[in-house]
Backbone as numpy.savetxt, mean C-alpha at the origin, in Angstrom:
# Nx Ny Nz CAx CAy CAz Cx Cy Cz
12.01 -17.13 9.30 12.09 -17.79 8.01 10.78 -17.55 7.25
10.91 -17.12 6.02 9.74 -16.82 5.21 9.13 -18.10 4.64
7.87 -18.03 4.36 7.14 -19.16 3.79 7.49 -19.28 2.32
7.69 -20.53 1.86 7.94 -20.75 0.43 6.67 -20.41 -0.33
6.86 -19.59 -1.37 5.70 -19.11 -2.11 6.09 -18.76 -3.55
5.08 -18.54 -4.34 5.28 -18.11 -5.73 4.26 -17.00 -5.98
4.74 -15.85 -6.48 3.84 -14.76 -6.81 3.24 -15.04 -8.18
1.91 -15.10 -8.22 1.17 -15.43 -9.44 0.81 -14.16 -10.21
0.29 -13.17 -9.50 -0.16 -11.91 -10.12 0.15 -10.72 -9.21
0.37 -9.57 -9.84 0.47 -8.30 -9.12 -0.25 -7.28 -9.99
-1.16 -6.51 -9.38 -1.87 -5.52 -10.19 -2.52 -4.46 -9.30
-2.82 -3.31 -9.90 -3.56 -2.27 -9.20 -5.03 -2.65 -9.28
-5.60 -3.00 -8.15 -6.99 -3.45 -8.08 -7.97 -2.28 -8.10
-7.61 -1.22 -7.41 -8.51 -0.08 -7.31 -7.66 1.18 -7.19
-8.14 2.24 -7.83 -7.40 3.49 -7.82 -8.38 4.65 -7.76
-8.11 5.60 -6.88 -8.95 6.78 -6.78 -8.06 8.01 -6.63
-8.22 8.95 -7.54 -7.56 10.24 -7.46 -8.66 11.27 -7.48
-8.78 12.02 -6.40 -9.85 13.01 -6.29 -9.26 14.41 -6.11
-9.36 15.19 -7.17 -8.95 16.59 -7.15 -10.15 17.36 -7.68
-10.95 17.96 -6.79 -12.22 18.55 -7.20 -12.13 19.63 -8.29
-11.07 20.45 -8.24 -10.95 21.53 -9.23 -9.51 22.05 -9.21
-9.24 23.00 -10.12 -7.88 23.55 -10.25 -7.42 24.24 -8.96
-8.32 24.93 -8.30 -7.96 25.60 -7.05 -7.55 24.57 -5.98
-8.26 23.47 -5.93 -7.91 22.40 -4.99 -6.51 21.84 -5.28
-6.19 21.71 -6.56 -4.86 21.23 -6.94 -3.79 22.21 -6.46
-4.02 23.50 -6.66 -3.04 24.51 -6.23 -2.85 24.49 -4.72
-3.95 24.40 -3.98 -3.87 24.34 -2.51 -3.16 23.06 -2.08
-3.50 21.94 -2.70 -2.88 20.66 -2.35 -1.39 20.68 -2.63
-0.99 21.28 -3.72 0.45 21.38 -4.03 1.20 22.13 -2.94
0.57 23.18 -2.40 1.20 23.95 -1.32 1.26 23.16 -0.02
0.27 22.33 0.21 0.16 21.61 1.48 0.64 20.16 1.42
1.15 19.71 0.28 1.45 18.29 0.10 2.39 17.76 1.18
3.25 18.60 1.72 4.16 18.13 2.79 3.40 17.81 4.08
2.15 18.29 4.19 1.32 18.02 5.36 0.47 16.76 5.19
0.46 16.19 4.01 -0.34 15.00 3.75 0.27 13.79 4.46
-0.58 12.89 4.86 -0.14 11.69 5.58 -0.47 10.45 4.77
0.44 9.50 4.81 0.25 8.21 4.14 -0.23 7.19 5.16
-1.33 6.54 4.85 -1.85 5.45 5.67 -1.73 4.16 4.88
-1.46 3.09 5.59 -1.26 1.79 4.98 -2.17 0.78 5.67
-2.84 -0.03 4.88 -3.71 -1.06 5.42 -3.48 -2.33 4.60
-3.32 -3.46 5.27 -3.04 -4.73 4.60 -4.10 -5.73 5.01
-4.72 -6.34 4.00 -5.73 -7.37 4.23 -5.44 -8.52 3.28
-6.02 -9.68 3.59 -5.84 -10.83 2.70 -7.13 -11.63 2.59
-7.19 -12.41 1.54 -8.37 -13.24 1.29 -7.88 -14.57 0.74
-8.30 -15.68 1.34 -7.89 -16.99 0.81 -8.60 -17.27 -0.53
-7.87 -17.90 -1.42 -8.41 -18.32 -2.71 -8.28 -19.84 -2.81
-8.63 -20.39 -3.94 -8.50 -21.84 -4.15 -7.05 -22.22 -4.41
-6.77 -23.51 -4.32 -5.46 -24.08 -4.67 -4.29 -23.46 -3.91
-4.48 -23.30 -2.59 -3.41 -22.79 -1.72 -2.92 -21.40 -2.13
-3.84 -20.60 -2.65 -3.48 -19.23 -3.03 -4.18 -18.26 -2.08
-3.53 -17.10 -1.92 -4.13 -16.01 -1.16 -3.95 -14.73 -1.97
-4.89 -13.82 -1.78 -4.77 -12.50 -2.39 -4.53 -11.51 -1.27
-3.46 -10.76 -1.40 -3.08 -9.78 -0.38 -3.31 -8.38 -0.95
-4.09 -7.59 -0.21 -4.42 -6.23 -0.64 -3.62 -5.24 0.20
-2.80 -4.44 -0.45 -2.04 -3.39 0.22 -2.67 -2.07 -0.20
-3.30 -1.40 0.76 -4.03 -0.17 0.46 -3.24 1.03 0.97
-2.96 1.97 0.07 -2.30 3.22 0.42 -3.32 4.34 0.31
-3.40 5.17 1.32 -4.26 6.34 1.30 -3.39 7.54 1.65
-3.46 8.56 0.81 -2.63 9.75 1.00 -3.56 10.95 0.99
-3.70 11.61 2.15 -4.64 12.71 2.25 -4.20 13.71 3.30
-4.76 14.89 3.19 -4.52 15.96 4.15 -5.50 15.75 5.31
-5.00 15.66 6.51 -5.84 15.42 7.67 -6.60 16.68 8.11
-6.17 17.83 7.62 -6.85 19.07 7.99 -8.19 19.15 7.27
-9.20 19.61 8.00 -10.53 19.75 7.40 -10.52 20.95 6.47
-10.68 20.68 5.19 -10.72 21.73 4.19 -11.42 21.19 2.96
-12.16 22.03 2.29 -12.82 21.60 1.07 -11.86 21.61 -0.11
-10.78 22.32 0.02 -9.80 22.45 -1.07 -8.61 21.53 -0.80
-8.80 20.26 -1.12 -7.72 19.31 -0.94 -7.89 18.16 -1.93
-6.87 17.38 -2.03 -6.88 16.21 -2.92 -6.87 14.95 -2.05
-7.28 13.86 -2.65 -7.31 12.58 -1.95 -6.85 11.50 -2.92
-5.94 10.66 -2.47 -5.38 9.60 -3.30 -5.52 8.27 -2.58
-5.94 7.26 -3.31 -6.08 5.94 -2.70 -5.78 4.88 -3.77
-5.00 3.89 -3.39 -4.68 2.81 -4.31 -4.69 1.49 -3.53
-5.33 0.48 -4.12 -5.29 -0.86 -3.56 -4.50 -1.70 -4.55
-3.40 -2.24 -4.07 -2.53 -3.07 -4.89 -2.72 -4.51 -4.45
-2.97 -5.37 -5.41 -3.24 -6.77 -5.10 -2.06 -7.65 -5.52
-1.71 -8.56 -4.64 -0.68 -9.55 -4.93 -1.28 -10.92 -4.66
-1.32 -11.76 -5.70 -1.84 -13.12 -5.55 -0.63 -14.04 -5.41
-0.66 -14.81 -4.32 0.47 -15.65 -3.96 0.01 -17.10 -3.80
0.80 -18.01 -4.34 0.54 -19.44 -4.11 1.52 -19.92 -3.05
0.97 -20.53 -2.01 1.79 -21.03 -0.90 2.28 -22.42 -1.27
3.59 -22.61 -1.21 4.19 -23.88 -1.62 4.51 -24.78 -0.45
4.21 -24.34 0.75 4.44 -25.15 1.95 3.16 -25.86 2.35
3.31 -27.01 2.93 2.15 -27.75 3.46 1.82 -27.25 4.86
0.61 -26.85 5.05 0.08 -26.46 6.36 0.96 -25.51 7.16
1.22 -24.32 6.64 1.98 -23.37 7.46 1.14 -22.94 8.67
1.82 -22.62 9.75 1.14 -22.20 10.97 0.53 -20.81 10.77
-0.53 -20.54 11.53 -1.24 -19.28 11.42 -0.31 -18.08 11.66
0.53 -18.15 12.69 1.42 -17.02 12.98 2.48 -16.84 11.90
2.90 -17.94 11.26 3.84 -17.84 10.14 3.18 -17.13 8.96
1.93 -17.47 8.69 1.20 -16.84 7.59 0.98 -15.36 7.86
0.66 -15.04 9.08 0.44 -13.64 9.44 1.71 -12.83 9.23
2.84 -13.34 9.69 4.11 -12.65 9.50 4.45 -12.55 8.02
4.19 -13.59 7.27 4.46 -13.59 5.83 3.65 -12.48 5.14
2.36 -12.41 5.42 1.48 -11.44 4.76 1.80 -10.01 5.18
1.95 -9.78 6.47 2.13 -8.43 6.99 3.56 -7.91 6.93
4.51 -8.81 6.81 5.91 -8.40 6.91 6.73 -8.84 5.68
6.95 -10.14 5.56 7.87 -10.65 4.53 7.44 -10.28 3.11
6.19 -10.50 2.79 5.69 -10.18 1.45 5.74 -8.68 1.20
5.44 -7.89 2.21 5.46 -6.43 2.07 6.88 -5.90 1.85
7.84 -6.48 2.55 9.22 -6.05 2.38 9.65 -6.24 0.93
9.23 -7.35 0.32 9.57 -7.62 -1.08 8.76 -6.77 -2.05
7.48 -6.58 -1.78 6.57 -5.95 -2.74 6.46 -4.44 -2.61
6.59 -3.92 -1.41 6.28 -2.51 -1.18 7.08 -1.52 -2.03
8.37 -1.73 -2.28 9.07 -0.74 -3.11 8.41 -0.51 -4.48
7.94 -1.57 -5.12 7.25 -1.41 -6.42 5.88 -0.78 -6.24
5.20 -1.12 -5.15 3.89 -0.52 -4.88 4.06 0.98 -4.67
5.04 1.36 -3.88 5.29 2.78 -3.61 5.69 3.50 -4.90
6.50 2.88 -5.71 6.92 3.48 -6.98 5.71 3.75 -7.88
4.80 2.78 -7.97 3.58 2.96 -8.77 2.74 4.11 -8.22
2.61 4.18 -6.90 1.82 5.23 -6.26 2.42 6.60 -6.53
3.73 6.72 -6.43 4.40 8.00 -6.68 4.20 8.43 -8.13
4.27 7.48 -9.06 4.05 7.81 -10.47 2.63 8.33 -10.69
1.67 7.74 -10.02 0.28 8.21 -10.13 0.16 9.64 -9.59
0.79 9.90 -8.47 0.78 11.26 -7.91 1.42 12.25 -8.87
2.53 11.87 -9.45 3.22 12.76 -10.40 2.34 13.04 -11.61
1.69 12.01 -12.13 0.82 12.19 -13.30 -0.46 12.96 -12.95
-0.74 13.08 -11.66 -1.93 13.80 -11.20 -1.64 15.27 -10.90
-0.46 15.73 -11.27 -0.15 17.15 -11.09 0.83 17.46 -9.98
1.36 16.43 -9.33 2.31 16.63 -8.23 3.69 16.15 -8.68
4.22 16.79 -9.73 5.44 16.32 -10.36 6.68 16.41 -9.48
6.62 17.17 -8.41 7.79 17.29 -7.52 7.63 16.48 -6.23
6.69 15.56 -6.23 6.41 14.77 -5.02 7.59 13.89 -4.65
7.85 13.82 -3.36 8.87 12.92 -2.83 8.33 12.32 -1.56
8.42 11.02 -1.46 8.03 10.35 -0.22 9.31 9.87 0.44
9.57 10.43 1.59 10.78 10.06 2.30 10.45 9.10 3.42
11.45 8.44 3.88 11.28 7.50 4.98 10.90 6.12 4.48
11.31 5.14 5.23 11.01 3.76 4.90 10.05 3.20 5.93
9.22 2.30 5.48 8.32 1.63 6.40 9.03 0.39 6.93
9.10 0.27 8.23 9.72 -0.89 8.87 8.62 -1.92 9.14
8.41 -2.82 8.17 7.32 -3.78 8.29 7.54 -4.76 9.43
8.77 -5.11 9.71 9.04 -6.01 10.82 8.64 -5.35 12.14
9.00 -4.09 12.32 8.64 -3.36 13.53 7.12 -3.24 13.66
6.44 -2.91 12.56 4.97 -2.80 12.58 4.33 -4.13 12.95
4.86 -5.21 12.39 4.34 -6.55 12.69 4.53 -6.88 14.17
5.71 -6.59 14.70 6.00 -6.88 16.11 5.11 -6.03 17.03
4.85 -4.78 16.65 3.97 -3.93 17.45 2.54 -4.47 17.45
2.10 -4.93 16.29 0.75 -5.48 16.17 0.62 -6.75 17.01
1.67 -7.53 17.04 1.66 -8.80 17.76 1.63 -8.61 19.28
2.27 -7.51 19.77 2.31 -7.31 21.22 1.06 -6.66 21.75
């Protein structure tokens, strides 16, 4: 069961697109299928029963090369918790799983649009992230 909450704000907190030069863009376009997406989720308590959840996406080529691009976006979601004294494990599941299941499609859509506007107009990210499975793996 998810925690009762209200989303107050959603915004791109930080954005980095690094394409050193035109040659790097051409090489990155050829290798884009080799790029890997990393996801990191952190949170910070705020006043008045609010928390800020940071969903960080990093998309980069793991191969060592000077001719590559690097993309990073931190998406912030500010949430007000409407329940009295939720348990720590409930909050953890809410932040890492429930909130991500609701928010991630829009976060991914924003990230893809940034990639397209950065010269990768044919970019496609396939596959879905199973946040429940990731949460359960982290817990065990």
